[in-house]
Structures are given as C-alpha cells and as structure tokens.
C-alpha positions in Angstrom: 87.5 176.6 158.0 90.8 175.6 156.2 91.1 175.9 152.5 93.1 173.3 150.5 96.0 174.3 148.5 93.9 174.4 145.5 91.8 177.1 147.0 88.7 174.5 147.3 86.4 173.6 150.3 87.7 171.8 153.4 88.0 168.2 153.2 86.6 167.5 156.4 83.1 168.8 155.1 82.9 166.8 151.7 83.8 163.9 153.7 81.0 164.4 156.5 78.1 165.3 153.4 79.0 161.8 151.8 78.6 160.0 155.0 75.3 161.3 155.5 74.5 160.5 152.2 75.4 156.7 152.7 73.5 156.8 155.8 70.3 157.8 154.0 70.8 155.1 151.3 71.0 152.6 153.9 68.1 153.6 155.9 66.1 153.6 152.6 67.1 150.5 151.4 66.1 148.9 154.9 62.8 150.2 154.6 62.3 148.6 151.1 63.4 145.5 152.2 61.0 145.5 155.1 57.9 146.4 153.1 59.2 143.6 150.4 59.4 141.1 153.3 56.1 142.1 154.7 54.2 141.8 151.1 55.9 138.3 150.6 54.7 137.1 154.3 51.2 138.2 153.6 50.9 137.1 150.2 52.3 133.3 151.3 49.5 133.5 154.2 47.1 134.5 151.8 47.8 131.4 149.5 47.5 128.8 152.4 44.1 130.3 153.2 42.7 130.2 149.7 44.2 126.7 148.3 41.3 124.1 148.3 42.0 120.5 150.3 40.7 117.5 149.2 38.3 116.1 151.6 35.9 113.2 151.6 32.0 114.4 152.4 31.7 113.4 156.1 29.3 110.7 157.1 27.0 111.8 160.0 26.8 110.1 163.2 23.1 108.9 163.8 21.6 109.3 167.4 17.9 108.8 168.5 16.5 111.3 170.0 12.9 111.4 171.8 10.5 113.8 170.8 8.9 115.7 173.9 5.8 113.6 174.2 6.5 112.6 177.7 7.4 108.7 179.1 6.9 105.6 177.2 7.6 106.9 173.8 7.6 104.3 171.4 10.0 103.7 168.2 7.9 105.5 166.0 8.2 108.8 168.2 11.9 108.5 167.9 13.4 110.7 165.1 17.2 110.5 163.6 19.5 113.2 164.2 22.3 113.7 161.6 25.4 114.9 163.7 28.3 116.5 162.0 31.8 117.4 163.9 33.2 120.5 162.2 36.4 122.4 163.4 37.1 125.7 162.5 40.6 127.3 162.2 42.1 130.6 160.5 39.8 130.8 157.6 38.6 127.3 157.2 36.4 124.7 158.1 37.5 120.9 158.4 34.4 120.0 156.7 33.9 121.6 153.1 30.6 119.8 152.2 27.7 118.2 154.3 24.9 116.1 152.8 21.9 115.4 154.0 18.1 114.6 152.8 15.1 117.0 152.8 13.5 116.7 156.1 16.4 115.5 158.0 17.0 116.9 161.4 20.7 118.2 161.4 23.1 118.8 164.6 26.3 120.6 163.9 28.8 120.1 166.6 31.3 123.2 166.2 34.6 123.2 167.8 36.9 126.1 167.5 40.5 125.0 167.3 42.5 128.1 166.8 41.2 132.0 166.8 37.5 133.1 167.1 34.9 131.9 165.1 31.2 130.6 164.6 29.2 128.5 162.1 26.2 129.8 160.5 23.9 129.2 157.5 21.2 131.7 156.7 18.8 129.8 154.8 17.8 127.6 157.8 18.4 130.7 160.5 21.1 128.1 161.9 24.1 129.8 164.1 26.5 129.2 166.5 27.6 131.2 168.9 31.0 133.4 168.5 33.4 131.3 170.4 37.2 131.3 171.8 40.0 128.6 170.5 39.0 125.1 172.7 35.5 125.8 172.9 32.8 124.0 171.4 28.8 125.3 170.6 26.3 123.5 168.6 23.3 124.1 166.8 20.0 121.8 165.5 17.7 122.6 162.7 15.7 121.0 160.2 16.7 120.9 156.5 13.3 121.4 155.3 14.5 123.3 151.6 16.3 121.4 149.2 19.3 123.0 147.5 22.8 123.9 147.9 23.6 126.5 150.7 26.8 128.3 151.8 27.5 127.9 155.3 30.3 130.4 156.8 31.8 132.0 159.5 30.3 135.3 160.2 33.3 136.9 162.4 35.0 139.8 160.6 36.0 139.2 157.0 36.3 135.5 158.0 33.9 134.8 155.0 35.5 136.8 152.5 38.7 135.2 153.4 37.3 131.8 152.4 35.8 130.2 155.8 32.9 128.6 153.8 31.6 125.6 153.0 28.3 124.1 150.9 25.3 122.3 153.0 23.7 120.3 150.2 20.1 119.2 150.9 18.9 116.4 148.5 
C-alpha cells in the first residue's frame, strides 16, 4: 500500500470505495423506479375496471318455446322466453342492467370474451359454467321474485373487482 506524500491512505482505495458507493446508489434508484412503475400500472388498471360505463338496458329477444306437453301444442301452451346476450371480459359484463317482469322465463346466453368467467345470480339459483375465452354457456330460470338482484362473476375476486350487474324484476 502506498502512502501519499502527506501521510494519508492510498488514493486507489478511496476511489474504489467511492465507486462502490455510486453503484449502490444506482441500484437503489433502479429498484425505487421499478416499484413506482409497477404501482402506477396497477393504479391505472384498477381505475379502468371500476369506471362506470353508460349503456342502455338491452331489450330481450323473445322466443317461443313449447312446453313439454307432447305433439299438437296450441298457442296457449307456448311460453315467451326473454333472452339476453351477455358478454364477459376482465372485471366487466357488457350488460350492466337487465329488466324483466315477475313470472318471466329468462334465458342468459353468456359469452366469455377474455379470461375465465361465469354469470351468477344467487336468488334464482341461476349460474352458468365457468368458461374460457371464446366459449358460450347459457342458463334459463323463472324470475319468480320481485326486486333488485345482483348478478356477478364468481371466479376468484372478480365480483369484488366490479364484475357485477343488476337484475331488476318488476
């Protein structure tokens, strides 16, 4: 180890310590920037999932469905089925509100656009299968209670993240 003319430590050792200190600062700065970028990304995506969208209440398509009464069913043996097409995507349904009359037979044709989802309304024990992107399932039930009922996706925490809608039975 060389001494400088004034009796101090070697200049090489001081430079080496300063270089290690700068390296530590840069690593810490990089970690802080990554954490901030991740937080910003999560915040932006959470806002997209919770922003309300303005959509008109869809009108059902009415189909005639024969009762299982055998051949020669008359018009009085025919029953209207109110059919709604609902699409699922990350943390949202394409239809936010469905309105029907008490006693209506309701058919939900659920198509999953992205992710893994289902359509559920507990009060009528109505639930589609949990399906992958590109798949479709349907459920039919009788809306025999009046009121406002929440339908939702039962996969993971999708319901808590805003994948819900309202079934209004008048």
